[in-house]
Biopython code that builds the backbone (N, CA, C, O; Angstrom):
import numpy as np
from Bio.PDB.StructureBuilder import StructureBuilder

atoms = [
    (1, "PHE", "N", (10.772, -4.376, -15.829)),
    (1, "PHE", "CA", (10.642, -4.816, -14.414)),
    (1, "PHE", "C", (10.642, -3.867, -13.625)),
    (1, "PHE", "O", (9.899, -3.457, -12.732)),
    (2, "LEU", "N", (12.085, -3.414, -14.321)),
    (2, "LEU", "CA", (12.837, -2.809, -12.696)),
    (2, "LEU", "C", (12.008, -1.446, -12.368)),
    (2, "LEU", "O", (11.977, -0.949, -11.242)),
    (3, "THR", "N", (11.542, -1.072, -13.163)),
    (3, "THR", "CA", (10.866, 0.260, -12.935)),
    (3, "THR", "C", (9.509, -0.246, -11.813)),
    (3, "THR", "O", (9.160, 0.503, -10.901)),
    (4, "ASP", "N", (9.195, -0.886, -11.925)),
    (4, "ASP", "CA", (7.700, -1.865, -11.141)),
    (4, "ASP", "C", (8.652, -2.185, -9.722)),
    (4, "ASP", "O", (8.013, -2.172, -8.670)),
    (5, "LYS", "N", (9.639, -2.375, -9.661)),
    (5, "LYS", "CA", (10.740, -2.822, -7.955)),
    (5, "LYS", "C", (11.227, -1.217, -8.040)),
    (5, "LYS", "O", (11.389, -1.086, -6.827)),
    (6, "TYR", "N", (11.433, -0.447, -8.359)),
    (6, "TYR", "CA", (12.177, 1.066, -7.877)),
    (6, "TYR", "C", (11.827, 1.442, -6.825)),
    (6, "TYR", "O", (12.611, 1.925, -6.007)),
    (7, "ALA", "N", (10.412, 1.279, -6.599)),
    (7, "ALA", "CA", (9.381, 1.750, -5.200)),
    (7, "ALA", "C", (10.075, 1.186, -3.957)),
    (7, "ALA", "O", (10.626, 1.660, -2.964)),
    (8, "ASP", "N", (9.742, -0.339, -4.564)),
    (8, "ASP", "CA", (10.430, -1.086, -3.266)),
    (8, "ASP", "C", (11.981, -1.071, -2.818)),
    (8, "ASP", "O", (12.344, -1.444, -1.702)),
    (9, "PHE", "N", (12.783, -0.631, -3.741)),
    (9, "PHE", "CA", (13.959, -0.638, -3.424)),
    (9, "PHE", "C", (14.271, 0.425, -2.324)),
    (9, "PHE", "O", (14.885, 0.244, -1.272)),
    (10, "ILE", "N", (13.579, 1.844, -2.911)),
    (10, "ILE", "CA", (13.540, 2.899, -2.155)),
    (10, "ILE", "C", (13.260, 2.388, -0.371)),
    (10, "ILE", "O", (13.984, 2.355, 0.623)),
    (11, "ASP", "N", (11.913, 2.066, -0.632)),
    (11, "ASP", "CA", (11.406, 1.700, 1.057)),
    (11, "ASP", "C", (12.288, 0.917, 1.548)),
    (11, "ASP", "O", (12.542, 0.933, 2.753)),
    (12, "ALA", "N", (12.971, 0.009, 0.586)),
    (12, "ALA", "CA", (13.575, -0.932, 1.658)),
    (12, "ALA", "C", (14.867, 0.093, 2.588)),
    (12, "ALA", "O", (15.245, 0.020, 3.757)),
    (13, "ASN", "N", (15.273, 1.012, 1.446)),
    (13, "ASN", "CA", (16.469, 1.001, 2.130)),
    (13, "ASN", "C", (16.318, 2.610, 2.769)),
    (13, "ASN", "O", (17.251, 3.396, 2.930)),
    (14, "ARG", "N", (14.738, 2.872, 3.107)),
    (14, "ARG", "CA", (14.437, 3.712, 4.248)),
    (14, "ARG", "C", (13.842, 2.686, 5.477)),
    (14, "ARG", "O", (13.149, 3.208, 6.351)),
    (15, "LYS", "N", (13.990, 1.909, 5.508)),
    (15, "LYS", "CA", (13.412, 1.699, 7.006)),
    (15, "LYS", "C", (14.304, 1.552, 8.137)),
    (15, "LYS", "O", (15.187, 0.711, 7.972)),
    (16, "GLU", "N", (14.291, 2.157, 9.237)),
    (16, "GLU", "CA", (14.918, 1.949, 9.935)),
    (16, "GLU", "C", (16.576, 0.767, 10.615)),
    (16, "GLU", "O", (17.771, 0.844, 10.898)),
    (17, "ASP", "N", (15.710, 0.056, 10.557)),
    (17, "ASP", "CA", (16.570, -1.131, 11.486)),
    (17, "ASP", "C", (17.169, -1.978, 10.458)),
    (17, "ASP", "O", (16.726, -2.814, 9.671)),
    (18, "PRO", "N", (18.829, -1.274, 10.834)),
    (18, "PRO", "CA", (19.733, -1.915, 9.365)),
    (18, "PRO", "C", (19.233, -3.792, 9.234)),
    (18, "PRO", "O", (19.133, -4.426, 8.184)),
    (19, "VAL", "N", (19.055, -4.183, 10.296)),
    (19, "VAL", "CA", (19.115, -5.571, 10.199)),
    (19, "VAL", "C", (17.907, -5.770, 9.331)),
    (19, "VAL", "O", (18.182, -6.258, 8.236)),
    (20, "GLU", "N", (16.489, -5.484, 9.569)),
    (20, "GLU", "CA", (15.430, -5.297, 9.015)),
    (20, "GLU", "C", (15.935, -4.912, 6.909)),
    (20, "GLU", "O", (15.986, -5.715, 5.977)),
    (21, "ARG", "N", (16.135, -3.769, 6.922)),
    (21, "ARG", "CA", (17.440, -2.927, 5.688)),
    (21, "ARG", "C", (17.438, -4.074, 4.953)),
    (21, "ARG", "O", (16.705, -4.398, 4.018)),
    (22, "LEU", "N", (18.594, -4.815, 5.626)),
    (22, "LEU", "CA", (19.317, -5.488, 5.099)),
    (22, "LEU", "C", (19.273, -7.339, 4.394)),
    (22, "LEU", "O", (19.839, -8.159, 3.672)),
    (23, "LYS", "N", (18.347, -7.127, 5.128)),
    (23, "LYS", "CA", (17.342, -8.255, 4.719)),
    (23, "LYS", "C", (16.642, -8.466, 3.772)),
    (23, "LYS", "O", (16.589, -9.537, 3.167)),
    (24, "THR", "N", (15.696, -6.959, 3.398)),
    (24, "THR", "CA", (14.839, -6.802, 2.891)),
    (24, "THR", "C", (15.755, -6.555, 1.403)),
    (24, "THR", "O", (15.393, -7.086, 0.353)),
    (25, "LEU", "N", (16.536, -5.991, 1.461)),
    (25, "LEU", "CA", (17.394, -5.493, 0.426)),
    (25, "LEU", "C", (18.181, -6.947, -0.391)),
    (25, "LEU", "O", (18.407, -7.133, -1.587)),
    (26, "LYS", "N", (18.360, -7.504, 0.376)),
    (26, "LYS", "CA", (19.033, -9.032, -0.096)),
    (26, "LYS", "C", (17.553, -9.968, -1.127)),
    (26, "LYS", "O", (17.597, -10.639, -2.159)),
    (27, "ARG", "N", (16.423, -9.577, -0.232)),
    (27, "ARG", "CA", (15.465, -10.332, -0.418)),
    (27, "ARG", "C", (15.192, -9.876, -2.243)),
    (27, "ARG", "O", (14.947, -10.618, -3.194)),
    (28, "LEU", "N", (15.384, -8.159, -2.177)),
    (28, "LEU", "CA", (15.025, -7.909, -3.363)),
    (28, "LEU", "C", (15.901, -8.050, -4.907)),
    (28, "LEU", "O", (15.698, -8.234, -6.108)),
    (29, "ILE", "N", (17.016, -7.817, -3.900)),
    (29, "ILE", "CA", (18.407, -8.450, -4.874)),
    (29, "ILE", "C", (18.315, -9.588, -5.689)),
    (29, "ILE", "O", (18.470, -9.709, -6.904)),
    (30, "HIS", "N", (17.979, -10.572, -4.632)),
    (30, "HIS", "CA", (17.619, -12.521, -5.255)),
    (30, "HIS", "C", (16.636, -12.554, -5.896)),
    (30, "HIS", "O", (16.403, -13.525, -6.616)),
    (31, "ASP", "N", (15.640, -11.307, -5.793)),
    (31, "ASP", "CA", (14.089, -11.814, -6.828)),
    (31, "ASP", "C", (14.997, -10.847, -8.555)),
    (31, "ASP", "O", (14.629, -10.847, -9.730)),
    (32, "LEU", "N", (15.856, -10.373, -8.074)),
    (32, "LEU", "CA", (16.367, -9.525, -9.342)),
    (32, "LEU", "C", (16.267, -10.618, -11.018)),
    (32, "LEU", "O", (16.403, -11.809, -10.739)),
    (33, "PRO", "N", (16.123, -10.433, -12.134)),
    (33, "PRO", "CA", (16.238, -11.334, -13.069)),
    (33, "PRO", "C", (17.863, -11.191, -13.062)),
    (33, "PRO", "O", (18.585, -10.293, -12.631)),
    (34, "GLU", "N", (18.208, -12.654, -13.828)),
    (34, "GLU", "CA", (19.921, -12.860, -13.978)),
    (34, "GLU", "C", (20.513, -11.259, -14.724)),
    (34, "GLU", "O", (21.349, -10.642, -14.065)),
    (35, "HIS", "N", (20.156, -10.797, -15.761)),
    (35, "HIS", "CA", (20.640, -10.133, -16.097)),
    (35, "HIS", "C", (20.865, -8.724, -15.518)),
    (35, "HIS", "O", (21.740, -7.900, -15.783)),
    (36, "HIS", "N", (19.796, -8.674, -14.624)),
    (36, "HIS", "CA", (19.642, -7.349, -13.867)),
    (36, "HIS", "C", (20.970, -7.496, -12.744)),
    (36, "HIS", "O", (21.851, -6.662, -12.530)),
    (37, "TYR", "N", (20.809, -8.685, -12.193)),
    (37, "TYR", "CA", (21.568, -9.615, -10.899)),
    (37, "TYR", "C", (22.687, -9.099, -11.440)),
    (37, "TYR", "O", (23.137, -8.174, -10.764)),
    (38, "GLU", "N", (23.573, -9.466, -12.833)),
    (38, "GLU", "CA", (24.748, -9.801, -13.227)),
    (38, "GLU", "C", (25.046, -8.025, -13.618)),
    (38, "GLU", "O", (25.952, -7.295, -13.216)),
    (39, "THR", "N", (24.129, -7.789, -14.357)),
    (39, "THR", "CA", (24.497, -5.949, -14.147)),
    (39, "THR", "C", (25.068, -4.923, -12.610)),
    (39, "THR", "O", (26.037, -4.204, -12.362)),
    (40, "LEU", "N", (23.702, -5.429, -11.787)),
    (40, "LEU", "CA", (24.050, -5.199, -10.370)),
    (40, "LEU", "C", (25.803, -5.805, -9.737)),
    (40, "LEU", "O", (26.439, -4.980, -9.081)),
    (41, "LYS", "N", (26.444, -7.196, -9.983)),
    (41, "LYS", "CA", (27.206, -7.167, -9.400)),
    (41, "LYS", "C", (28.556, -6.699, -9.967)),
    (41, "LYS", "O", (29.594, -6.613, -9.310)),
    (42, "PHE", "N", (28.378, -6.344, -11.555)),
    (42, "PHE", "CA", (29.543, -5.881, -12.179)),
    (42, "PHE", "C", (29.483, -4.382, -11.867)),
    (42, "PHE", "O", (30.541, -3.764, -11.989)),
    (43, "LEU", "N", (28.397, -3.717, -11.483)),
    (43, "LEU", "CA", (28.730, -2.316, -11.641)),
    (43, "LEU", "C", (29.091, -1.957, -9.985)),
    (43, "LEU", "O", (29.488, -0.824, -9.716)),
    (44, "SER", "N", (28.917, -3.067, -8.813)),
    (44, "SER", "CA", (28.962, -3.073, -7.545)),
    (44, "SER", "C", (30.791, -3.135, -7.491)),
    (44, "SER", "O", (31.615, -2.355, -7.014)),
    (45, "ALA", "N", (30.935, -4.525, -8.263)),
    (45, "ALA", "CA", (33.084, -4.650, -8.228)),
    (45, "ALA", "C", (33.504, -3.565, -8.867)),
    (45, "ALA", "O", (34.692, -3.359, -8.620)),
    (46, "HIS", "N", (32.895, -2.557, -9.790)),
    (46, "HIS", "CA", (33.727, -1.502, -10.607)),
    (46, "HIS", "C", (33.705, -0.766, -9.623)),
    (46, "HIS", "O", (34.697, -0.038, -9.655)),
    (47, "LEU", "N", (32.843, -0.508, -8.431)),
    (47, "LEU", "CA", (32.734, 0.764, -8.035)),
    (47, "LEU", "C", (33.598, 0.410, -6.631)),
    (47, "LEU", "O", (34.249, 1.314, -6.109)),
    (48, "LYS", "N", (33.583, -0.780, -6.110)),
    (48, "LYS", "CA", (34.532, -0.917, -5.062)),
    (48, "LYS", "C", (35.834, -0.832, -5.412)),
    (48, "LYS", "O", (36.657, -0.435, -4.586)),
    (49, "THR", "N", (36.245, -1.236, -6.835)),
    (49, "THR", "CA", (37.592, -0.556, -7.223)),
    (49, "THR", "C", (37.814, 1.112, -7.122)),
    (49, "THR", "O", (38.240, 1.792, -6.189)),
    (50, "VAL", "N", (37.564, 1.316, -7.846)),
    (50, "VAL", "CA", (36.903, 2.951, -7.540)),
    (50, "VAL", "C", (37.049, 3.516, -6.714)),
    (50, "VAL", "O", (37.622, 4.571, -6.988)),
    (51, "ALA", "N", (36.639, 3.295, -4.911)),
    (51, "ALA", "CA", (36.828, 3.730, -3.943)),
    (51, "ALA", "C", (37.583, 2.819, -3.040)),
    (51, "ALA", "O", (37.422, 2.850, -1.820)),
    (52, "GLU", "N", (38.737, 1.684, -3.875)),
    (52, "GLU", "CA", (39.820, 0.757, -3.406)),
    (52, "GLU", "C", (41.230, 2.062, -3.716)),
    (52, "GLU", "O", (42.105, 2.462, -2.949)),
    (53, "ASN", "N", (40.936, 2.414, -5.112)),
    (53, "ASN", "CA", (41.656, 3.845, -5.475)),
    (53, "ASN", "C", (41.595, 5.066, -5.022)),
    (53, "ASN", "O", (42.735, 5.485, -4.822)),
    (54, "SER", "N", (40.695, 5.916, -4.741)),
    (54, "SER", "CA", (39.974, 7.042, -3.922)),
    (54, "SER", "C", (41.242, 7.655, -3.958)),
    (54, "SER", "O", (41.177, 8.647, -4.683)),
    (55, "GLU", "N", (42.339, 7.494, -3.500)),
    (55, "GLU", "CA", (43.506, 8.347, -3.199)),
    (55, "GLU", "C", (44.427, 8.500, -4.423)),
    (55, "GLU", "O", (45.260, 9.406, -4.398)),
    (56, "LYS", "N", (44.351, 7.753, -5.405)),
    (56, "LYS", "CA", (44.810, 8.395, -6.926)),
    (56, "LYS", "C", (43.560, 9.414, -7.510)),
    (56, "LYS", "O", (43.751, 10.621, -7.658)),
    (57, "ASN", "N", (42.295, 8.772, -7.809)),
    (57, "ASN", "CA", (41.549, 9.361, -8.654)),
    (57, "ASN", "C", (40.450, 10.071, -8.128)),
    (57, "ASN", "O", (39.511, 10.466, -8.819)),
    (58, "LYS", "N", (40.580, 10.271, -6.670)),
    (58, "LYS", "CA", (39.889, 11.548, -6.020)),
    (58, "LYS", "C", (38.630, 11.355, -5.819)),
    (58, "LYS", "O", (38.073, 12.050, -4.969)),
    (59, "VAL", "N", (37.870, 10.349, -6.567)),
    (59, "VAL", "CA", (36.379, 9.741, -6.686)),
    (59, "VAL", "C", (36.403, 9.361, -4.699)),
    (59, "VAL", "O", (37.058, 8.381, -4.345)),
    (60, "PHE", "N", (36.054, 9.761, -4.184)),
    (60, "PHE", "CA", (35.739, 9.324, -2.436)),
    (60, "PHE", "C", (34.430, 8.892, -1.937)),
    (60, "PHE", "O", (33.436, 9.613, -2.024)),
    (61, "GLU", "N", (34.422, 7.816, -1.458)),
    (61, "GLU", "CA", (32.824, 6.478, -1.179)),
    (61, "GLU", "C", (31.961, 8.161, -1.316)),
    (61, "GLU", "O", (31.264, 8.425, -2.295)),
    (62, "ARG", "N", (32.148, 9.006, -0.328)),
    (62, "ARG", "CA", (30.668, 10.171, -0.598)),
    (62, "ARG", "C", (30.249, 10.439, -1.654)),
    (62, "ARG", "O", (29.171, 11.021, -1.778)),
    (63, "ASN", "N", (31.189, 9.989, -2.934)),
    (63, "ASN", "CA", (30.664, 10.457, -4.182)),
    (63, "ASN", "C", (30.165, 9.529, -5.325)),
    (63, "ASN", "O", (29.792, 9.742, -6.479)),
    (64, "ILE", "N", (30.342, 8.110, -4.342)),
    (64, "ILE", "CA", (30.060, 6.956, -5.016)),
    (64, "ILE", "C", (28.268, 6.917, -4.942)),
    (64, "ILE", "O", (27.649, 5.989, -5.463)),
]
sb = StructureBuilder()
sb.init_structure("model")
sb.init_model(0)
sb.init_chain("A")
sb.init_seg("    ")
for serial, (resi, resn, name, xyz) in enumerate(atoms, 1):
    if name == "N":
        sb.init_residue(resn, " ", resi, " ")
    sb.init_atom(name, np.array(xyz, "f"), 0.0, 1.0, " ", f" {name:<3s}", serial, name[0])
structure = sb.get_structure()
């Protein structure tokens, strides 16, 4: 499933209009199977924690 949608996510991220980009990405995320959505949610929360602790771990947002 995800390999079929990969190009859609790439295309959505390349949209010039930030409002349209966000709207498209939200729709694509909403359409993910639940297990993929939960994995993305967990990974996003982890990366947020990493970014919040960048002074300690030296992993800065630009590297995430």
